[in-house]
N, C-alpha and C positions, 0 to 999 in steps of 0.2 A: 706752173708754180704760181703765176700771178693771180690765178683765180682763187687760190686757197686763202690768202688773207681776206679777200672780199667775202668769201663764204663765211669765214669765222666772224668777221665784223657784222655781217647781216644776221647771223645767229645771235650774237650778243645784243644787237639792237632789238631784234624781235623779242628776246627774253626780257629786255628792260621795259619795253612797251607793255607787253602782256606775257605771262608765263607761257613758254613753249611747251609742246607736248612732252618732249624728252630732253630735259636740261643736260643729261649726260652727253648729248651730241656735242656740246661745246667742249667738254673735256676730251672727247674722242678726236675732235678736229685739232685741238692743241697738241695732243700726242702725235697725231699723224704729221703735223707740220714739223714737230721736233725730230721725228724719224727722218723726214725728208732732208732737213737741214744737216743732220748728222751724216747721212749718206753723201750729201754734196761735199761736206767738209772732208770726209774720208777720201773722196775722189780727188779733191784738191791736194791733200797731203800725199797721196800716191803719185800724182803727177810730179810734184816737187821731189819726192824721194827717187823716182826713176831718173829725173834729170841730174840729181846729185850723183847717183851711182854710175850714170853714163858719163860723168865728168863734164857735163854741159853747163852745170850750175856751180859757181864758186862764189866766195865772198866778194870777189872783184866784179862779177857781173850780176850780182843778185838784184841790185836796184834796176838795172836795165831789163832783167828778166821780168820783174814785176810790172814794168811799164809796157812791155811788148806782148806778154802772154796773158790771155784772158782765162782765168781759173774759174771753176764753177762757183766758188765762194771767195770772198775777199780774204787776202792774206797780207799781213804787213811784213816789213823788212825784219823786224825782231824775231818773228816766228820762223822765218826762213833761215836766219842766222843760227838760231837754236838747232834747227834741223841739220844745218851744215855741220855744226859742232858734234851733234849726236851721231851722224853717219860718217864722220871722220874725213870730210873733204874741206880743206881750208883754202 
């Protein structure tokens, strides 16, 4: 994942210096990055939902959960509390 922003940045730089052969590659790289970020976010949400349904995550331990679990994408306390309310675990 860390190579992707560098590749996108180098494409943009190359295009700024002189026109690259296929400028649509920049758009394709942006779309690919967005797809990856969407998938990672979905995986993070699924992890949180599974913990909620297993009654391992509640409003009382949500802050501790965030500090101890490493999710694929960052999530804040407000998002987790909304998910807790949505899935009925208080």
